[in-house]
C-alpha positions as CSV (number, residue, x, y, z in Angstrom):
1,M,67.1,175.7,-5.0
2,D,65.9,178.9,-6.5
3,F,68.5,182.0,-5.8
4,N,65.7,184.5,-6.6
5,R,63.3,182.9,-4.1
6,I,66.1,182.9,-1.5
7,I,67.0,186.4,-1.8
8,N,63.3,187.3,-1.8
9,G,62.9,185.4,1.4
10,M,65.9,187.0,2.9
11,M,64.5,190.4,2.2
12,R,61.0,189.4,3.7
13,A,62.8,188.0,6.8
14,I,64.9,191.0,7.1
15,R,61.7,193.1,7.2
16,L,60.5,190.6,9.9
17,D,57.5,189.6,7.9
18,K,55.4,187.5,10.2
19,T,53.3,186.0,7.2
20,F,56.7,185.0,5.5
21,F,57.7,182.9,8.3
22,E,54.2,181.4,8.5
23,E,54.6,180.6,4.9
24,V,58.1,179.1,5.2
25,E,56.9,177.0,8.3
26,N,54.1,175.4,6.2
27,D,56.0,174.8,3.0
28,P,58.7,171.9,2.8
29,S,60.0,173.3,-0.5
30,Y,61.8,175.9,1.6
31,N,64.1,173.2,3.3
32,Q,67.0,173.8,1.0
33,D,66.3,177.5,0.7
34,A,66.6,177.9,4.4
35,L,69.9,176.0,4.5
36,G,70.9,178.1,1.4
37,V,70.2,181.2,3.6
38,V,72.5,180.0,6.4
39,I,75.2,179.1,4.0
40,I,75.1,182.4,2.2
41,V,75.2,184.5,5.4
42,A,77.8,182.2,7.0
43,A,79.9,182.8,3.9
44,I,79.4,186.5,4.0
45,G,80.2,186.7,7.8
46,S,83.3,184.5,7.2
47,I,84.5,186.9,4.5
48,G,84.1,189.8,7.0
49,S,86.1,187.7,9.6
50,F,88.7,187.0,7.0
51,I,89.0,190.7,6.1
52,G,89.1,191.6,9.7
53,A,91.9,189.2,10.5
54,L,94.0,190.6,7.6
55,V,93.4,194.1,8.7
56,T,94.4,193.4,12.3
57,G,97.6,191.7,11.0
58,A,96.8,188.0,11.9
59,G,98.5,186.7,8.8
60,F,97.1,185.1,5.8
61,L,97.0,181.5,7.0
62,A,95.3,182.4,10.1
63,A,92.7,184.5,8.2
64,I,92.0,181.6,5.8
65,G,91.7,179.2,8.9
66,G,89.4,181.6,10.6
67,L,87.3,181.8,7.4
68,I,86.9,178.0,7.2
69,V,86.2,177.5,10.9
70,S,83.8,180.3,11.3
71,L,81.9,179.0,8.1
72,V,81.9,175.5,9.6
73,L,80.8,176.7,13.1
74,A,77.9,178.8,11.7
75,I,76.5,176.0,9.8
76,L,77.0,173.5,12.8
77,G,75.4,176.1,15.2
78,Y,72.4,176.5,13.0
79,F,71.6,172.7,12.9
80,L,72.4,172.5,16.8
81,W,70.1,175.6,17.4
82,V,67.2,173.9,15.4
83,F,67.5,170.7,17.3
84,V,67.8,172.5,20.8
85,A,65.2,175.3,20.1
86,H,62.6,172.5,18.9
87,W,63.4,170.3,21.9
88,I,63.2,173.1,24.5
89,G,60.1,174.6,22.9
90,T,58.1,171.5,22.7
91,Q,59.4,170.0,25.9
92,F,59.1,172.9,28.1
93,F,57.3,175.9,26.6
94,K,54.2,174.5,25.0
95,G,55.6,174.3,21.4
96,V,53.8,172.3,18.8
97,G,55.4,171.7,15.5
98,D,58.0,169.4,13.9
99,R,61.7,170.0,13.6
100,G,61.3,170.7,9.7
101,E,59.2,173.7,10.6
102,V,61.6,175.1,13.0
103,Q,64.5,174.5,10.5
104,R,62.9,176.3,7.7
105,A,61.9,179.2,9.7
106,L,65.1,179.6,11.7
107,G,67.3,179.5,8.7
108,F,65.6,182.6,7.4
109,A,65.9,184.3,10.6
110,Y,69.7,184.3,9.9
111,A,69.3,186.8,7.0
112,P,70.2,190.0,9.0
113,Q,73.6,188.4,9.6
114,A,74.5,189.3,6.1
115,L,75.5,192.6,7.5
116,N,78.5,190.8,9.1
117,I,80.4,191.4,5.9
118,L,81.0,194.8,7.4
119,S,82.4,193.5,10.7
120,F,86.0,194.4,9.7
121,I,85.4,198.2,9.6
122,P,87.4,199.8,12.5
123,C,85.3,201.3,15.3
124,V,81.9,200.6,13.8
125,G,82.4,196.9,12.8
126,G,81.5,195.6,16.1
127,I,78.5,197.8,16.6
128,I,77.3,196.7,12.9
129,A,77.9,193.0,14.0
130,F,76.0,193.5,17.3
131,A,73.0,195.3,15.5
132,A,72.9,192.2,13.0
133,W,73.0,189.7,15.8
134,I,70.1,191.6,17.7
135,W,68.2,191.8,14.5
136,S,68.7,188.1,13.9
137,I,67.4,187.4,17.4
138,V,64.4,189.2,16.8
139,A,63.9,187.3,13.5
140,A,64.4,184.1,15.5
141,F,61.7,185.0,17.9
142,I,59.2,185.4,15.1
143,A,60.5,182.2,13.4
144,I,60.2,180.2,16.7
145,R,56.8,181.8,17.6
146,Q,55.4,181.0,14.2
147,S,56.9,177.5,13.7
148,L,56.2,176.2,17.3
149,E,52.9,178.0,17.6
150,Q,53.9,179.6,20.9
151,D,52.8,182.9,22.7
152,D,55.3,185.6,22.9
153,A,56.5,184.6,26.5
154,N,57.0,181.0,25.6
155,A,58.7,181.9,22.3
156,A,61.1,184.4,24.1
157,L,62.0,181.8,26.7
158,T,62.7,179.2,23.9
159,V,64.9,181.6,22.0
160,I,66.8,182.8,25.1
161,I,67.5,179.4,26.6
162,S,68.4,177.7,23.4
163,G,70.4,180.6,22.2
164,I,72.5,180.6,25.4
165,A,73.0,176.9,25.1
166,I,74.2,177.2,21.5
167,M,76.4,180.2,22.2
168,I,78.2,178.2,24.9
169,V,78.6,175.2,22.8
170,V,79.8,177.0,19.5
171,G,82.0,179.2,21.6
172,L,83.7,176.3,23.2
173,I,84.4,174.7,19.9
174,G,85.6,177.9,18.4
175,A,87.8,178.1,21.4
176,I,89.2,174.8,20.8
177,F,90.0,175.5,17.2
178,A,91.7,178.7,18.2
179,G,93.7,176.6,20.7
180,L,94.8,174.2,18.0
181,G,96.6,177.4,16.3
182,L,93.7,178.5,14.1
183,G,94.1,181.9,15.7
184,V,92.1,184.8,16.9
185,A,90.2,184.7,13.6
186,A,88.6,181.4,14.3
187,L,87.4,182.4,17.7
188,S,86.0,185.8,16.6
189,G,84.4,184.1,13.6
190,A,82.9,181.5,16.0
191,L,81.4,184.1,18.3
192,G,80.3,186.3,15.5
193,S,78.5,183.5,14.0
194,I,76.6,182.5,17.2
195,G,73.6,184.6,16.5
196,Q,73.2,183.4,13.1
């Protein structure tokens, strides 16, 4: 895994560079880099959730629990989204491509979520997190369109339907963790990582 290549790829993904998503889709050497992006972005977002939990007075242990749970849920959500998007896209919306192509392209679509480090800022943190989520959804649209060779309508339907399914699953898992006493930080971290 080449950290410089990951950062360069993240910057190109943030710029919504269609040719980059095509490059990633066709190059299996990006498999670990795509996972690296998800891990980096999940860690950054988890740190934002951790700071937010401390700022809101959730307590140190709840903040640590939230950090760990949001990191795990972000990575789990990524793998689930790859699987569900590939299945929905190929079964229902004329997609052509293997799961590895989707995995690589979708991993880099998480890059805008790095802004979630700022989600703890009072008043504007939620706006920043929402903007990062929308930006990441647009990147996911490009990633899915390129990796499954779909037209715009089919790619949009694939992203919307698979995204909703993953939001529900990851949100439920986050709620279970929160119910087990890992606090509000776990649930907010889970819901903040869904768009990743």
